[in-house]
N, C-alpha and C positions, 0 to 999 in steps of 0.2 A: 277810688272807691269811696263813696260817702260813708261817714261814720254812722254806726247804728244808733238809733234813738233809744233812750232808756225805756225799759218796759215797766209797766205798772206791777208786773209779777216779780216778787222777790223770793230768793231761795231761803230756806230756813237755815238756822245756824249749823245744824249737823251737816247739811250738804256743803255749806261754805267751808267747814273744817275739812271735808274730804277733798276740796279743790286746792289745798295747799301743797307746797313743794314736798313736804315730808311724806305725803301720801304716795308719791311716785318714786321714792328712794327704796333701795333694796329690791325685793321680789315684787313685781307688779303683775296683776291679772286684770285684763280688760273686761273679762266677763264679770268678775266680782265687782269691778268699779261700776258697770252699767246696772247690775242688780242693786247696788247700794243707792244709786240715783233714783231707781224706780220703786224701791221698797216702800217708801212713804205713801206714794200714790196708790199702790196696790192695797196697802193696809186700809187706807181711807175708803176705797171702793168696797172692801170687804165689810167694813163697819156699816156702810150705807146700804148693804144688801142690794146693790145694784147689779142687775144681770146684763146690762147693756154696756158695750165697750165705748168709752169716750177717749179719743186720742189727744184731746187738747191739753189736759194736764201734763201728759208726757212730753208733748211738743214744747210747752212753755218751760218745763223743767230742763229739757235738753238744750233749748236755745239759751237759757240763762247760764247753764253750765258751760256751754260753748263760749259764751262771752267771757266768763271768768277764766277759762283755760287760755283764751287768746291773750288776755291781759297777763296771765302768768307767763306765757311763752315769750311775750315781748319783754317782760321784766328780766327773765332768765337770759334772753339774748343780749341785753345790755350788760348784764353782769358778766357774761362770758367774754364779751369784747374787752371789758375792763381788765379781766384776769389775763387775757392774752397779751395785752399791752404791758402789764406789769411783768409778765414772764419774760418778754423780750428784753426789757430793761435789765432784769436780773441776769439773764444769759450773757448779755454784753459785758456786764460788770465781772462775771465769772471768768469769761475768756481772757479779759484783760489781766485779771489776777493770776490765772494759770500761766500766762506769758511771762509775767514778772517773776513768778516762782521758777520757771524753767531757766531763765537767765541766771538766777541766783544759783541753781543746781549746777549749771555748766561752770560757773566760776569756782564752786566748791570742788568739782571733779578735777578741774585743771590744777587746782592747788594740791589735791591728794596725789595726782600723778607726779607732780614735781617732787613732793615729799617722798613718794615711793622710790623714785629714781635716785634721790640722794641717799635713802636708806640702803638701797642695793649697792651703791658705790661704797658706802661705809662697810657693809657686810663683806663685799669682795676683798676690801683692804684688810678686814679682820681675819678672813680666812687665810690670806697670804701670810699675814703675820703669824697666825697659829701654825701653819705648815712650817714656816721657818723656825718657830720656837720648838716644834716637835722634832724637826730635823736636828736642831742644835742640841736638844735634850738627849736624843738618841746618840748623837756623836759624843756628847759628854758622858752618857752612861757607858757607851762602848769604851771610851778612853779610860774611865774609872775602872771598868771591868778588866780591860787590858792591863792596866797598871797592877791591879790586884793579882791577876793571873801571872804576870811577870814576877811579882814578889813571891807567889807560891812556887813558881818554877825555879827561881833562884834559891829559895830555901831548900827545895828538893836537891838542887845541884850542890848545895853545901852539905848534904847528907841527911837532912830531915826537914819536916814541915810542922813546927810546933803550932803555928797559927791555925792550920787546917785541923790538927788534932784538938786544939782548944775549941774550935768551932763545933766539932762533933760532940765533945764531952760536956761543954758548959751551956750550950744553947738547946740542948734536948732534941726533941723530934724534928723541929724546924731546922735546927742546925745540921742534922743528918741529911735532910732533904737538900739543903743548900750545898752541903759538902758533895752530895751526889752530882749536882749540876756542875760544880767546879771540877770534879774529877773527870766528868765527861769532856769538858772543854780543855782540860789539861792533856787528856789523851789525844785530842786533835792537834794540839800544839806540839806534843812530843813527836808525832808522826811527821809534822811539817818541818820542824827544826832538827835537821840531821847533821849536827856538827860534832866533831870528836870531843870537844870540851863540855858538851851537854850530855854525855853518856850516863854520868852519875844521876842526873835529873830524870832521864828517861827510865832508867832502871828503878829508881825510887818511886816514880809515879806508877809504873806497872805493878810493882810489888804492893803499893798502897791500895791500888784498885782491886787487886786480887783479894787482899785481906778484907777490904770493904764489902765486896760482893759475897765473900764467904760468910762474913758476920751477918749480913742482911738475910741471906738464904737460910742460915742456921736459925736466926730469929723467926723467920717466916715459917719454917718447918716446925719449930717448937710451938709457935702460936697455933699452927694448923692442927697439931696433935692435941693441943689443949682447948681447941675451939674458941680461940680468942680473936674475934673479927677485928677489933680495933688495932691490935698489934699487926695483924696480917695486912690490914689496910695501909698502915704506916709503912711497912716494909715494901709492899707492892708499889706504893707511890714513890718511895725512894729509889727502888730498882727501875721504875719507869723512867725517872730522871737520869738514872745512871746508864742504862743500856737498852731502854725500851721495855723492860720488864719481862722479856721472853723466858728467862731462866726460872722466875717464880711461877710463871704460868705453866711451864712444863712440870715443875714439882707438884703444883696443885692438881693438874690433870692426871699425871702418872700415878700418883699415890691415892687417887680417889677410890673409895670402897667399891663403887659400881663396877669399875674395870677389873678390880681384883676378883669380885664375885663372878663376873661373866667373862673371865679371861679365856676360857676354853669350853667348847661344847663337847659333851661326852658322846663320842661317836658310836659307842657300843650300846648306848641306851636306846630302847625302842621308841618309835614315834608315839607321842602322846596325843590321842585324839580318837575319832570315831573309827568305824570299821573301814580300814584302808583297802579292802578288796573292792569297795565301791569306787575308789580312786582310779582303779585300772579297768573298771567296767564301763564301756562307752555308752551303754544305754541306761545306766544308773545315774541318779542325781549326784551332783558334785558334793562331796562331804565337806564339813567345815575344815578350816586350816588347823595345823598342828597346835595343840594347846600350849606347847613350850614357847612358840613364837608369840602367842597372845600374852603369855605371862611376861616375856621379855619386853614387849611393847608397853605393857602396863607399868612395868618397873621403870622404863625409860620416861614415860609421862610423869610419874611421881618424882623421879630423880631430877628431871629437867625443871619441873616446876619449883622444886626446892632450891636447886642450884641457881636459878635465875635471880632469886632474892639474895642469896649469899654472895654471888658474884657482883651484883649491883652494890652491895655494902662494902666488899673487900677491895675490888679493883677500881682504879680511876678510869679505866677504859673497858667497861663491862661488855660492850658489844663485841670487841675483838676477842676477848677471853672466852665469851660464850660461844662464839663461832668455832674457836679451836676445840672447845669441849664437844660441840655438836658433831664436828667433823670426825673426831675420835670415836664418838658413839657409832656413827655410820660405818666408818672404815674398819673398825675392829669388831665391835659386838654384833651389829646387825649383819654385816657382810659375812662374817664367819658362820653365823647361825644359818642364814639362808643358803649358803653354799653347801652346808651339811644336809639341809633338808632336800635340796635339789639333787644332790648325789644319791641320797637314799631313794628318792622318787624315780630317778632315771634307772636305777637298778631294777625297779619293778616294771616300768614301761614308759614309753615316750609320752603317752597320754597322761600318765600320773605326773610326769615332769611338767608338762604344760599346764595342767590344772593347778599344780602346786605353785608354779610361777605366777599364774594369774592371781591366785588367792593372796600370795605374798605381796604382789604389786598393789592390790586393792587395799590391804591392811596397812601397807607402808604409806600410801597416799593419805589415808585417814590419820595416821600418826603424824605426818608432816603438817596437816591442817591443824591438828591439836597443838603442835609445837610452835606454830606461828603465833599463837595467842600470847606467847611470852615476849613478843616484841614490845608491847606497851610497858611491860615491867622493866625491860632493859633500856628503853628510850634510845633506841639505836639512832645514831646520827651519821651522816656521811661527811667526811673531811672535817670532823668536829675537833676543836682543840680541847684537850683534857683540862678540866677546871683547875686553876691554880698552877698551870704548867705551860711552858712554851712548846711542848712536844705536840706535833700534829699527828693524829691517829686517823688513818683512812680505813673505813669499814664499809662493807656492803650492807644493805638492808637484810635483816634476818630471813625474810621470805626468799630472797634471791639465793642466799647460802643454802637454805633447806632444799630449794628446787634443784640446785646444782648437785647437792649430795644425793638426792633422789635419782637424778639422771645418771650420775656416776655409778651408783649402786647397781643399776641394771644394764649398763653398757656391755659387760661381758656376755650377757644373755640375749640382747636385742640388736647388737651392732651388726651392720651389713645385712647379709641374708641368713644369719644364724637362726633367728627365730622362724623365718619362712621355711627353711629346710627342716626344722624340727616339726612344724605343723604338717608339712607334706609327708614327712616320714611317719608321723603319727597316723594320718589319714590312710596312707598306703598300708601300714601294718593292720589297722582296724578293718579296712575294706578287704584286704587279702584274707583276713581271718573269717569275716562274715560271708565272703563269696567263695571260700575255699572249696566247699562241697559242690557248689554250682560249677566252678571252674574244673574241678576234678571230673565231674560228670561229663562235661563237654569234651575234655581231653581223652577220656577213656572210652567214650561212645564211638560209634562207627565213623563219625566225622571229626575225630580229634585232631588229625593232621590238618584238616581244613581250618579248624579253630585256631591252631597255632599260626597258620599262614595268614589268617585274617588279622590276628594280633600283630604279627610282624609287619604286614603291609600298612596297617593303620598307624603303627608306631613310627614307621619311616615317614609317613605323611605328616605326622605331628612335628617331627624334627625339621622337615623341610619347610613347613609353614611357619615356624617360629624364627623370627629374626634373631632373638637372643637365645643363648644356650639354656636348655632346661636344667633345673637343679639336679645334681648328681643322684639324689635319692629317688627321683622319678625314673631316671635312666636305669638304675639298679632294680627298681621294682618291675619294670617291663622286662628286664633281662630274666627275671625269675619265671615269667610266663613263657618267654621264648625258650627257656630250658627247664621244663616242668617236671623234672624227675620226682620232686617231692609230692606230686599229686598222683603218681602212678599206683601207689599202694593204698591209697585212701579208699575206704569202703563207702559206696554211694548207692542210692536208689533212684528210681524214676522221679520221686517227689523232689529230690535234690536238684534236678534239672529243670523244674518248673519255676515260672516267675512268681514273685510274692510281693504284693503291694505293701504288706506289713514290713517286709525287709527293706523296701525302698524308703518307707517312712522313717525307719531307724537310721538309714544312711543319710537321709536329708537332715534329721535332727542332729546327727553327729557333725555334719558339715556346717549347719547353722551355729552349733556351739563353737566350732573352729573360727568361723567368721566373727562371731560376737567376741570371742577371746581376743582377736586381733584389734577390735575397737578399743579394748582396755589397755593394750600393751603398745600399740603403734601410734605414732603421731598422725595427725590428720592428713598430711601430705602423702604418706605412704600407704594409706588404706585402699585407694582405688586399684593400684597395681597388685597389691597383695590379694585383694578380693578376686580379681580377675584370674590370677594364677590358681587360687583354690577352686574357683568355678571350672576352670579348664580340667583340673584333676577329676572333679565330680563328673563332668560330661564324658571324660575318657572312660571312667569306670562304668557308670550306669549306661551310657550310650553304646560304647564299643564292647566292653567285656560282659555286659549283662543283657541289654535289650537286643543288640545285633546278634549275639551268640544264640539267644533264645529263638529269635525269628529264623536264623539260619538253620537251627535244629528243626524247627517246624517245617521249613522248606524241604529239608532232607527227608524227614519222615513222610511228607506228602509225595515226594518223588519216588520213594521206595515202596509205596503202596502197590499191592497187586490189584488191578482193576476187577478181578474176579470176586473180590470181597468188598463189603461196604466200607466206604472211606471213613477215616478218623476225623471227627468234627472238633477235636480238642484244639487244633490250631486257631480256630475262631475264638475260643476262650482266651488263648494266649494273646491274640490281637486286642481283645477287650482289656486284658491286664496292661498291655503296652499303652493303650489309650489312657487308662487311669494313672499310670506312672508318668507319662508325659504331662498330664494335667498337674500332677504334684510338682514336677520340676518347674513348670511354668509359674505356679503359685510361689514356689521357693525363690525363683528368679525375680519375680515382681516385688516380693515383700522384703527379701534379704539382700540379694545381690545388686539389683538395679539402683536402689538409693545410694549405695556406697560408691558406685562407679560414676555417678553423675558429675561430681566435681572435676573429673578429668575427661574432657570430650573425646580424646583419642581412645582412652581405655573403655569409655562407655560405648563408643562405636564398635570397637573390636569385640567387646563382650556380647553385644546384641547380635552381631554377625555370627559369632560362635554359637550362640543359643539358637538362632534361626537355622543355621546349618545343621545342628543336631536335630531340630524338629523336622526339617525337610528330609534328611537321611532316614530317620525312623519312619516317617510317613510313607516314603517311597518303598521301604522294605516291607512295611505293613501292607501296603497295596499289593505288592508282589505276592505276599503270603496269601492274601485273600483271593487274588486271581488264581493262584495255584490251587487253592481250596475249591474254587468254582470249577476248575478243569477236572479235578478228580471226582467232584460230584456229578458233573455231566458224563464223565467216563463210566461211572457206576450206573447212571440212568441208561446209558447206551447198552451197558452189559445186561441190565434187566430187560430192556426191550429186545435184545438179541435172543432172549430165551422164549420169545413168542413162537408158538408152534404154528405150522401151516394150517393145521386143522382147527385152530381156535376160532377162526372166522369162517370156516367151511366144514362144519362138523357133519359127521355121519348121523344117520337117524338114531342109532343106538347111543350116540355120544351127546345128544342134545340135552342140555340142562339149563333151562331159562330161569331157574330159581336162584342161581348164584348171583352174587353182587357184581363181580367182574372177573376177568381172567387173572391168572397167577402173576404174570409180569406187571399188569396194571396195579394189582394190590401191593406188590413189592415196591413199585415206584411211588405210589401214593403214601405208603407208610414211611418210606424214607423222606419224602418231601415234608411230611408232617414233622418228623424228628428234626429235619434241617431247619424248618421254620421256627420251631420252639427254641432251638439253639441260637438261631439268628436273633430272635427277640431278646434273649438273655445277654447276648454278646454285643449287639449293635443297638443304635438308637436313632430315632428321627429319620433323616434322609438316607442314612447309610443302609438301613433295613430295606427301604424301598429299592435302592440301587442294586443291592445284592440280589434280592429276590427277582427284580426285573430282569437282570442279566441271566439268571438261571432259568426264569420262566420263558423268556423270549427264545433262548436257545433250545430249551426242551420242547417248546411249541414247534420250532422248526424240525427237531428230531422226530416228533410225532407225525408231522406232515410227510416226511420221508418214509417213516415207518409204515404208514397206511398204504403206501404205494407198492409194498412188497408182498401183499397178501390178496388172494382171490377171496371175495366176500360173497357169501350166499345170503338169501333173505334172512334166514335164521342167524347167520353170522353177522348180518347188519344189526340185528337186535343186540347181540353181544357186544358189537363194536360201539354202539351208542351207549351201552352201560359203561364201557371203559371210558369213553369220552366224558360221560356225566361224572364219573369218579374223578377223572383228571380235573374237570372243571370245578368240582366241589373242593378239591384240595387247593387249587390255586385261588379260588374265590375267598378262602379263609385268609389270604394274605392282604385282601382289601386294597388292591392296586388296580385302578380303573383300566389302565392300558392293557394289563394282562387279562382282565375280565373280558375286554373286547376281543382279544386274540382267541381266547378259548371259547367265547360265544361263537365266533366264526368257525372254530373247529367243530362245535356242536352242530351248527347248521350244515357244515360239510358232511357230518355223519348221516344227516337225513337223506343225502344223495343215495345211500345204500339201502334205504328203507322204502322209498316211495315207488309207485309204479312208473314204468318208463314214460308214459304219456304225461305224467305230472312233472317230470324233470325240468322241462323248460321254465315253468313258472317258479320252481324251487331255485333254479340258478339265477333267476332275475329278481330275487328278493333278498333283503337283508345285506349282510356283509359279502355274500357270494356275488352279488351284483357288481361290487366294486373290484372284484378280482378278474384278471384277464382270463378269458375262457380257455386259452391255451394252457394255463397253469392248472385249471380244474379238470381238463380232459383226461389226464392220466388216472384220476380217481374213478372216473366213469368206466374206464377200461378194466378196473379191478372187479366190477360186477360180473358174476358168473353168467348172467343173462345178457352180457353186452352184445354178443353176436346173435343169440337166439331171439332176443326181443328187438333186434335191429336198432339198437341205440346208436350204433355207429352211423347208420343211414339217417337217423333222426337229426344228428348234429353235424352231418357231413358238410352241408353248405356253410354253416357257421364256422366250422373248423377251417375250411378253405379260406373264408373271408379273413379270419384272424391271422392265418399264416401269411396271407398276402400283405396285410398291414404291418406285420411284425417281422417281415423278411429282412435279413441283414443284421439282425441283432446278435447272431451267433450263439444264442442260448436256447436251451430246451428244457423241458420239464425235469429231465433227469440229470442235467449238467450242473456242475458246481457242487460245493460242499455246504455245510451248515451256514457258513458266513454268507454265501450267495443267497440262500433261501431267506435268511433274515433280512437281507437287503431288499429282496423282492416284496416282502410283507411289511417293510418298515412304514410305508405310507398308510397302512391300515389303521395304525394306532398312534403314530407320531412318537413312539418310544425312543428315548435317547439314553446313551450310556455315559455315566459320569464317573469320575475318579472318587475313591473313598477318601474321607478327610478325618483326621484325628482332632480331638479337642485342643484348643490353643488358649 
């Protein structure tokens, strides 16, 4: 490309300054750069007031600027190439230098490794030399000590030991501690050296040791009485070196003021605290624990906190001494006090005993937590050497000692099945007391013998179904029901034999208290089994001795009813109460029992099976009670219908009364159906109401169909019959059950058969629900018309009757054959009604 020729147009100095390298450094804007190039031209045009656009100045400026930029770019390109070349040279020089430094570092590392190896060799040699020197020093010290001990021994063999006496008298406290060490070692030697010629030495050593111990204990006791911790500490350390210090520890503990003041609980003193009648009342809140125990525990906290500091100052092994003191506190003061409290509570009732036991356990746990705070004061160590002594003292952490004391304290009350038997005994006592009048009512009433038979049979089933033997307290409890002489003289009323949801709530609260009490007293591993046994007892009482007995009583009452009188609807209310009770048991099981049995899959499975079995048994018995109620209701309706007179639907002229609402049997039935439905709504809910009323309504519908076949019906009687049917339909319509509405609508249409003229009958029979019914089933109602022969209705339907008889031959059934069940089956297709079993809440 040929170089551009220089242009006559030159850029002004301001534009040339904008085309330098500095203008493109930092933040650069191409728009601002173009505006700066064009700004001068635009200002010139503005000053000249020229309205025409002339591109030439712009073109010349941009071309000149482009030339300058190309020159600048070429210059910068050359500069960049030079910098890259210099950079490459510097990089090569740097790599060479790094390589040289790496070689130097490798030489230094090799030298350091060699030096470290030599230092290690020298260190190993020094360690071996040190071990040899230590061994030699120990051997030398042992030899020196042996020599000194032999000298002491020989002096004792000569009849005295002036050197040892001088050590004790002239070197003060340290001399006595050293003498204690020597006497301990001399005692070992005297036991090992059993020669006749050393008898004098052995006797002398034994006598000297006895005197030394007596003097030290006397000094310790005197210092203890004078509250001189320094002398006490010196004597304790000397006795520690002498024989482990057990004798001075016993003196310190035995003479402590705390044990003197709390040496015996005054058994004749009354309990200090709230109203303890609440302690025996199962439905009352648990009262606070005895104030005397609170005071004792407060005294222990104060005393232990003080003794922790004193023991740390006096004894060289404070941890061991403090543990002895703590064990004495638990074994003497606390145990004696709680045994007295529990004996007094047991005298009141088993529940008072258990509540007191739980309260004591909770307060003792808090006491143990507070006492553990003393561990930092004592600075307990494990297998720690006493400072300044060669005696090794092995102690447990204080927390372990306190936990062991806590466990040992309650072993007599919680070991094995003792606690479980107490809980079962308490529940049996409380439940027997709260169900006493109910049980007495069941035993004294007409079915008392049956109640005892039920208890005995169920009890035998419980024993057979349990692989393990039931606790003796449960066996004894059921034995009292099997031999119920104590209930014979108890005064009871009908209200005592009724179910009570409030009573069951109390029973469940008492049971929940028992379960929660076991959480505080038993270890985690024993809770599932314990909870399962308690739940079994609950189901036995509420399921067998309460709900089953109440439902059996209801069944007996229903069976004993005279069908000539209106039936008792109270059993329906009893089923409602059973429904509520089962719902409460289910809630109790879900919230209290189930979470505690989950850790043990086997116990969890068995408990769920037990609960489901209870639910199924109660539901089956409730269904049987409801079915029995339906039977007596239908029997009463049958009785009411049986009171229908022949003349009701074939009245004489002087007996005609069309102003009445319905006949007397119809009014009685409808009034009873109204009361039954009101009771049903109060006792049942949801689908259960519909099923109950459907079964009564369908059967009653069939009874009416049979009932209308029994009477000759005149035209006026047909009007009365339709009024009865309208009354029945009105009563059933209030139940709001579509299937029954259809059935009784069919009944209303059937009533029209007795009203219309004979010539209209074919059209009536071919309309509505009657068209769906086999003519052979309708023909008996036509026969009940008084004008059946006179109006030749038989001739009118003779051909249709013969045709129906020919199509239906061989079925073996006729209009009047079969009972109510057969009639319901014949009419089942009309409404599609189905009969379901009743279900309780779960």
